[in-house]
Residue, then its C-alpha position, 0 to 999 in steps of 0.5 A: m305512681f312514684l314519688l321521691r321526696v328528699k328534705a334536708e335542713l339548711r342550717p344558718t352556718e351552711d352554704e346553700e350550694k353545698v347542701f344542693k350538691a350533697l343532694k345532687n350527689l345521690f339523686e336526680f331531681e325535677r325540682l330542687e328548692v329552698i323552702d321556709s321550714y321551722p326551725y330552719k329553712a330546708v332544701v327540698g327535692e322531688s321527682k316523679n321519675i324512678t330514674s332519680l334513684k339511679k345514682l343511689h342505686d349505683i353508689l349502694r353497689q360501689e360501697r357494698i352496703l346493700d344488706a344494711v340498706r335493704n334492712v332499713l328499707i324493709k323495716s321502714k316500709s309503711g304501706s306504699t312508702v319508705e322513709f329513711k335518713l342519710h348523713k348530710q356530710s357523707a352525701y356531700v362527698g358522694r357517700v351513703s351513710l344511713i343514720t338512725y338518730d338525727s343527732e348522728s348528723p350534726l348538721g341535720p339528716i337528709v330525710v328520704t321518702i319514696s312512695s310507689d304503688k310498686i314499693d316492693e319492686v322498688i326495694e328489690w331493685l334498689a337493694p336486692k338480697t345478697v350472698s357475701g355482699h353480692p346481689i343474688h339477682e339484679r332486677p331491672m328498674p321497675e316500670v312505674d307511672p309518674 
């Protein structure tokens, strides 16, 4: 079982297409839509395919932030789910910037939720242990059922 769910508020001053672009820069989705949400509308993307994380996987290596992301993923793990937040404006330019507090992203954060019965394997693939910023062992993409 695997499910990626990404949600970003759509503020009244924002261009919907730019929020779509921010999300698509980091993830692939089977479904991406605008929904009514309080207090703002939201853009929500979902995928049941682990390959939807491939862009994020590659960017984490390009930006050399595997250790930071690994720490956040491990700390935010609850059962078979991890949830973390990303800076929306950074995502718009194809960068990954983790945030702790919603106020760190003035237009609201991107909330990423990953659920899988193999969540530990997903974390190990996405953000493996490193030495001097380089992965000790690159793991293959886990085989998870949708």
